[in-house]
N, C-alpha and C positions, 0 to 999 in steps of 0.2 A: 504495499499500500504504499503510495506517496501523496503529499499536498500540494495543491496547486491552487493559484488563485483565482477566487472565485471569478467568472466569468459570464456576464447576464446572458451572451447570446448561446452559451455551451450549456452554461449549467443553471438558469434562470426556469426555466420550467419544470426541473428537477428539483427545485431549495424550493418554489411555492407548492408543489404539491405534497413538498415532507413537513417543513417548517414554517410556511407561511405567512413570511413577514413581508411588510408594505413597501416595496421597492423606494428608494428615493434616490435624488440622483449621485447621492455619496454612499450609497450602498457599497459595500466590500467584503470582502472575507476570506477564508481558507477552506475548499474542498478536499475532504480526502478520496483519493479514486482509486479501486482495484486494480490488478495487474490487466484485468481486460481492455480496462479505460472507464468501466461505469463509475458513477459517484455512489460512495454511501457513507457519508457524513459531512458536513458543514458548520461553519460557525461565518454567521452572517452579522455582518456589524455595519451598523447607520446612527444615524441623530449624532453625530461627531461634535461636539464643543471643544472649546480648548482644552477642557481639563476630564472630560469623560465621553464615553460612547457606550453606545447600546447593542448588544447580542442576542444572537437566538441561537441558539445550539441545535442540532439534532444530528440523529444517524439512524439508521436502516440496522446498524448490526453493535454491538456493541465493541467489537473490534476494535473500529477508529479508538475509542480512548484509549485502547492497551498500545494502538501505535502512537498515541500521544499526539489528538489533535488538539486536545484542551491546552496541552503544552504550548503548541506552538501558536494558538490564539492567544495567549494569555503573554508569551514574549512579546510578541507582535505590540500587543496595546500597550504593552507598561513599558517595554524596552526599547522598542522600535518608534512606536509613536508619542511616548513617553505621556500616555494617561493615567490621571490620579486614580480614575474610577472604569468599573465595569459594570454596566447595568443589566439587569433584565427583568422584566414585567412577564409574571407568571399568573395565570387565573387560581384560584386556592381550589378547584375542581382537579386539577392535573397534580395528582398524587404521586406520581412515578417522576413529572418533572420536579417538585419543592424536595422532595428526597435528594434527587442528583443535583442541586442546585446546595442545596447543604454539604452532601461528600464534597463538590467543587470547592467549598471554603467561603460560600454568596451568605451575606447577614441579612437578612432581612431589615429594612429599615422604613417601610410605611406599605400600611393597608388603605386599602381605596372601596369600602364598603360598596357594593353593586356596581364597581367600577368595569369590569369586564361583562358583566348582565346581570338582571334581576337576578338576586341569591348567590353570584358568584363576584366575588371581591378578586381585586388586582392586588397583587403584594410585588412591591419592589423590591427586589436585591439588588445590592450592592458587594462588590468585589473588589478590595484593593492590593496593590502591589506588598505591602506589609503581611496581609493574611490570606496570600498566595502562595498555598505550599507546593507549589511545582513549577518556580520560579528557583534559579539558584541564586545564593545570596549576594548581594551589592558588593 
């Protein structure tokens, strides 16, 4: 498995069906590609500000995490792009995603009641370089 930059023409439809982000003009990311050239997972980044970026993570197989897709994404956000915060919004009914966020080191910083849909809150998660266990010490 290799990691390649997200390319809208090549990966857009696949990412849209798996992760369902709202693409913006500054959407970027990293895609995990199998040996046969098919995508297996992605970290899509958008809503860039001087201090933060919003990320969307998704995979067809957990092997992308074993191969280190998340490490590449965190290294890119914190080391290459020098952002302070990696943010994520997760609906409160996505139990697997909530568990995954916590395993990755994200901390819940806000909860918006009914922010996603009636009866489903939107939870704002934040990861900082300091609480990212997947980066080498600076």
